[in-house]
N, C-alpha and C positions, 0 to 999 in steps of 0.2 A: 504494500500500500504506500502511496507517495507521501502522505502527510503523517504517517505513523511514527511518532517519536518514542514510543514505548519500547521499541527494539533497541534503542541507543540511549541509555541514560547518560547523564553528563559525567558520571564517574568513569564510565568505560572509554570516554573520549579524552580523558586527561592525558594519557600517554601520547595521543596524537598531537595535542596542543604543545606539549613539552618537546616532542620531537621536531615539530615544525619551527618552533621558536629557537631551539638550539641550532637547527640547520641554518636559519636566516641569520642568526648572530655569528655563526662560523663563517658564512659566506661574506658578510659585511666586514668582519675582522680581516679576512684574507684580502679583500679589496683595499682596505686601508693600508695594510702592510705593503701590498704591491705598489700602491700609489706612492707611498713614502720611499720605497726602494727606488722607484723610477726617478723621484726627485733627487735622491742621492746620486744615482748613476749619472744623471744629466747635470748634476751640480747646480740645480735650480733652488733658489731660496724658497722657504715655506711662506705661504701667504695666509691671509685671514681665513680663507676657506679650508685650508689644511688644519688649522687650529680648531676651527668650529667642527670639522669632521671628527677629529680626535675627541673633542669634548662630547659630541653627540654619541659616539661609540662608547665612551666610558660611562656616560649617563644612562645609556641603554643597558649596559652590562650590570651596572649597580642597581638600577631601578627595576 
């Protein structure tokens, strides 16, 4: 049945949410590390967007 939510109580979806959140945080962390690595390789200074990106990543990881 399309609208039957009794088959999937919220407790059984907890692992799905944790897995998806962990995956998204891992991908974003890898992206930030690669961006900063590229900045280092090209010897480009960090700009405001780099600092904001790091702050957002840390804030997401802590919160």
